[in-house]
C-alpha positions as CSV (number, residue, x, y, z in Angstrom):
1,X,-3.4,5.4,-38.9
2,X,-6.2,6.0,-36.4
3,X,-9.8,5.3,-37.2
4,X,-12.5,7.9,-36.7
5,X,-15.8,6.7,-35.4
6,X,-19.2,7.8,-36.8
7,X,-21.4,10.1,-34.8
8,X,-23.9,7.3,-34.2
9,X,-21.2,5.0,-33.0
10,X,-19.8,7.7,-30.7
11,X,-23.3,8.3,-29.3
12,X,-23.6,4.6,-28.5
13,X,-20.1,4.6,-26.9
14,X,-20.9,7.6,-24.8
15,X,-24.1,5.9,-23.7
16,X,-22.2,2.8,-22.6
17,X,-19.6,4.8,-20.8
18,X,-22.2,7.0,-19.1
19,X,-24.0,3.9,-17.8
20,X,-20.7,2.6,-16.4
21,X,-20.1,6.0,-14.7
22,X,-23.6,6.2,-13.4
23,X,-23.4,2.7,-11.9
24,X,-20.1,3.1,-10.1
25,X,-19.5,6.9,-9.4
26,X,-20.2,8.9,-6.2
27,X,-20.3,6.0,-3.8
28,X,-18.0,3.7,-1.9
29,X,-17.0,0.6,-3.8
30,X,-15.6,-2.7,-2.4
31,X,-12.9,-4.7,-4.0
32,X,-15.4,-7.0,-5.9
33,X,-17.2,-3.9,-7.3
34,X,-13.9,-2.4,-8.4
35,X,-13.0,-5.6,-10.2
36,X,-16.5,-5.6,-11.9
37,X,-15.9,-2.0,-12.9
38,X,-12.7,-3.0,-14.7
39,X,-14.4,-6.0,-16.3
40,X,-17.2,-3.9,-17.6
41,X,-14.8,-1.2,-18.9
42,X,-12.8,-3.8,-20.8
43,X,-16.0,-5.1,-22.4
44,X,-16.8,-1.6,-23.6
45,X,-13.3,-1.2,-24.9
46,X,-13.6,-4.5,-26.8
47,X,-16.9,-3.5,-28.2
48,X,-15.7,-0.2,-29.8
49,X,-11.9,-0.7,-30.2
50,X,-11.1,3.0,-30.8
51,X,-8.4,5.0,-29.1
52,X,-11.0,7.5,-28.1
53,X,-12.9,4.8,-26.2
54,X,-9.8,3.8,-24.3
55,X,-9.0,7.5,-23.4
56,X,-12.5,8.1,-22.2
57,X,-12.6,5.0,-20.1
58,X,-9.3,5.9,-18.5
59,X,-10.7,9.3,-17.6
60,X,-13.9,7.9,-16.2
61,X,-12.2,5.2,-14.2
62,X,-9.8,7.8,-12.8
63,X,-12.8,9.9,-11.7
64,X,-14.5,6.9,-10.1
65,X,-11.3,6.1,-8.3
66,X,-11.1,9.7,-7.0
67,X,-14.6,9.4,-5.6
68,X,-13.8,6.1,-3.9
69,X,-10.8,7.7,-2.3
70,X,-13.0,10.7,-1.2
71,X,-15.4,8.3,0.5
72,X,-12.5,6.5,2.2
73,X,-11.0,9.7,3.4
74,X,-14.3,10.9,4.9
75,X,-14.9,7.5,6.5
76,X,-11.4,7.7,8.1
77,X,-12.2,11.2,9.3
78,X,-15.5,10.2,10.9
79,X,-17.6,12.0,8.3
80,X,-20.4,10.3,6.4
81,X,-22.0,11.3,3.2
């Protein structure tokens, strides 16, 4: 049976995930930064241990990976942002 988190706990979790997104999104990341992203995401998951946390982190990491690919594509096409 799945546990349901309280509103206050959800607020804290969203705050931690938002900080992670804000730190790593919409910029180019190197390999070390990607590893650090995964480490920080795992710490958030360990802190809350809810299925919702895992699902939200997967979505946020996916979005960050898309932004990294976007910057790589533009770099390879000679565009800079």
